[in-house]
Each structure stands twice: as structure tokens, then as C-alpha cells.
C-alpha positions as CSV (number, residue, x, y, z in Angstrom):
1,M,39.0,116.8,90.2
2,L,41.8,117.4,87.8
3,E,42.1,121.0,88.8
4,W,42.1,120.2,92.5
5,L,44.8,117.6,91.9
6,S,47.0,119.9,89.9
7,S,46.8,122.7,92.6
8,K,47.9,120.3,95.2
9,L,50.9,118.8,93.3
10,P,53.3,121.8,93.9
11,V,52.5,121.6,97.7
12,V,53.2,117.9,97.7
13,L,56.3,118.2,95.7
14,A,57.6,121.0,98.0
15,S,56.8,118.9,101.1
16,L,58.7,116.0,99.7
17,L,61.7,118.2,98.9
18,M,61.7,119.7,102.4
19,L,61.6,116.2,103.8
20,S,64.4,114.8,101.8
21,S,66.5,117.9,102.6
22,M,65.8,117.5,106.4
23,F,66.7,113.7,106.1
24,A,69.8,114.5,104.4
25,Y,70.8,117.2,106.9
26,F,70.2,114.9,109.8
27,A,72.0,111.8,108.3
28,Q,75.0,114.0,107.7
29,Q,74.9,115.2,111.4
30,Y,74.7,111.6,112.4
31,S,77.7,110.5,110.4
32,D,79.8,113.5,111.6
33,T,79.2,112.7,115.2
34,Q,80.0,109.1,114.7
35,F,83.4,110.1,113.0
36,Y,84.3,112.6,115.8
37,E,83.4,109.9,118.5
38,L,85.5,107.3,116.6
39,R,88.4,109.9,116.3
40,E,88.2,110.7,120.1
41,V,88.4,106.8,120.9
42,V,91.5,106.4,118.5
43,T,93.2,109.5,119.9
44,N,92.7,108.5,123.5
45,L,93.9,105.0,122.9
46,A,97.0,106.1,120.9
47,N,97.9,108.6,123.7
48,F,97.5,105.9,126.3
49,I,99.7,103.4,124.5
50,D,102.3,106.1,123.8
51,E,102.5,106.8,127.6
52,F,102.4,103.1,128.3
53,I,105.3,102.2,126.1
54,D,107.6,104.8,127.8
55,L,107.0,103.2,131.3
56,P,110.4,102.0,132.8
57,W,109.2,98.9,134.6
58,D,107.4,95.6,133.9
59,I,103.7,96.1,134.0
60,T,100.4,94.9,132.5
61,F,97.3,96.9,131.7
62,K,94.0,95.6,130.7
63,V,92.0,97.5,127.9
64,S,88.4,96.8,127.7
65,S,84.9,98.3,127.7
66,Q,84.4,96.6,131.2
67,Q,84.5,98.9,134.3
68,D,87.3,96.7,135.9
69,A,89.8,97.7,133.0
70,D,92.8,100.0,133.4
71,F,91.9,101.9,130.3
72,I,88.2,101.8,129.2
73,I,87.1,102.1,125.6
74,P,83.5,102.3,124.6
75,S,81.9,99.1,123.5
76,G,80.3,100.7,120.6
77,I,79.4,104.1,119.0
78,H,75.9,104.9,118.6
79,G,75.1,101.3,119.9
80,R,77.2,99.7,117.1
81,P,80.5,97.9,117.4
82,Y,83.6,99.1,115.6
83,H,86.7,97.4,114.6
84,I,90.1,98.2,116.0
85,H,93.5,97.1,114.4
86,L,96.6,97.7,116.3
87,R,99.9,97.8,114.4
88,R,103.4,98.3,115.5
89,D,103.2,102.0,115.8
90,S,99.6,102.8,115.1
91,V,96.0,102.1,115.7
92,I,93.3,102.0,113.0
93,A,89.6,102.1,113.9
94,E,86.7,101.6,111.5
95,L,83.0,102.0,111.6
96,D,80.9,101.9,108.5
97,H,82.7,104.2,106.0
98,S,84.7,106.2,108.7
99,T,88.3,105.2,109.3
100,V,90.6,107.0,111.8
101,V,94.3,106.4,112.4
102,G,96.4,107.3,115.6
103,H,100.0,107.0,116.1
104,W,102.5,106.5,118.8
105,S,106.3,106.4,119.2
106,G,107.7,103.1,120.0
107,N,106.7,99.7,118.9
108,L,104.2,97.0,120.1
109,H,104.7,93.3,119.6
110,F,101.8,90.7,119.2
111,W,103.4,87.5,120.0
112,R,103.5,85.7,123.3
113,W,107.0,85.7,124.9
114,N,108.0,82.3,126.4
115,G,110.4,83.7,129.0
116,L,113.6,82.8,127.1
117,S,116.5,85.0,125.9
118,L,116.3,86.1,122.2
119,D,118.5,87.0,119.5
120,L,117.7,89.9,117.2
121,E,117.0,87.6,114.3
122,T,114.4,85.6,116.4
123,L,112.8,88.9,117.5
124,T,112.5,90.1,113.9
125,M,111.1,86.8,112.7
126,K,108.5,86.7,115.5
127,D,107.4,90.4,114.6
128,D,107.1,89.4,110.9
129,E,105.0,86.5,111.8
130,C,102.6,88.5,114.2
131,S,102.6,92.0,112.8
132,S,99.1,93.2,114.1
133,L,96.2,92.7,116.4
134,S,92.6,93.0,115.2
135,L,89.5,93.0,117.5
136,T,86.0,94.3,117.7
137,S,85.4,97.1,120.3
138,G,83.9,94.7,122.9
139,Q,86.8,92.6,123.1
140,S,89.5,93.0,125.8
141,F,93.2,93.0,125.3
142,S,96.2,93.5,127.6
143,L,99.3,95.6,127.1
144,T,102.3,94.3,128.9
145,I,105.9,95.6,129.2
146,V,108.4,92.9,129.9
147,T,112.2,93.0,130.2
148,V,113.7,90.5,127.8
149,K,117.3,89.7,127.1
150,V,117.9,90.2,123.4
151,D,121.5,89.4,122.3
152,Y,122.6,89.4,126.0
153,E,121.3,92.8,126.5
154,E,118.2,93.6,128.7
155,V,115.6,95.4,126.6
156,S,112.0,96.4,127.5
157,L,109.4,95.2,125.0
158,A,105.8,96.2,124.9
159,F,103.2,93.5,123.9
160,A,99.6,93.6,123.1
161,L,97.6,90.4,123.2
162,L,94.0,89.4,123.4
163,D,92.8,88.3,126.7
């Protein structure tokens, strides 16, 4: 019996080694596709915001995973939600141990404008108080361009706000 067991042990060990190698290979492939999909979401969103900020008129776009949105982002990657952090000039998306950053030219603001004229000091204070917007991939947010009087001069400001 001992001879039979010792003759089968190398085969069992080789099988376990092969299974663990296959598992590691497929786990790495899964992680890589997850990263590439996350990078594609960030790149597309950053490009959309970059083009949006340059629009010369007042307008609002809805960004969501719903079909009625003006810009659709996936509600999840591989069925799992990811986190989005919008900053003044960048977006950061995170899923598990993957983090991807995208940039645009121009600035986003994350506070609600009340329709009144502003001075530069108030604008800076509001930007300091609300410096980012964080959400989960299933949440919707709006991008809005509004013409605002800042120090008696009309300026277009781009806002990102949760719906």
C-alpha cells in the first residue's frame, strides 16, 4: 500500500502545481481586463468632460448608467460597482486594487450656484469648501455650464453635481 501511495504522490503534486498555475494565470487575466475596462471608462469620461467644458453656451448634460443619459457610463465592471472621484481637473476611478486617473483642461466646480453675482474671493472660497465629487458607478450626476457674473464680468463656469 505504501509503495502504491508513494508512486501516486508525484502525480498528485504535479496536478496540484498545474492547477495552481492555471488559477494564477486566469486570475491575472481577470485583473488585467478589469483594469483595461476601468481605464476605458476613465478615458472616455475625461474626454467627454474636456469637450464639455469648452462648449460656448449654457447647457446641462446628464451622466449616468441609465439609457436616458446624455453620456452613459457602465454601472459596474464584471458586475461590480466602482468608485468615481471627480476633482477640479481630473477623474479618479477605483475598483479593488486598480486605480486609474484621467485629466482634462479647464476646471469643474462642485457647489450649487444660487443665481447671484460673485466676486473672485467668494468663488475661491466656494471652490475650497467643495473641492470634489465622489460617487459610485450606479449614481447619476449632471454637468452644467452656466454664465456667471464674477467681479462684473461674465464668465462660463462648469459644474458637476449629484442628481
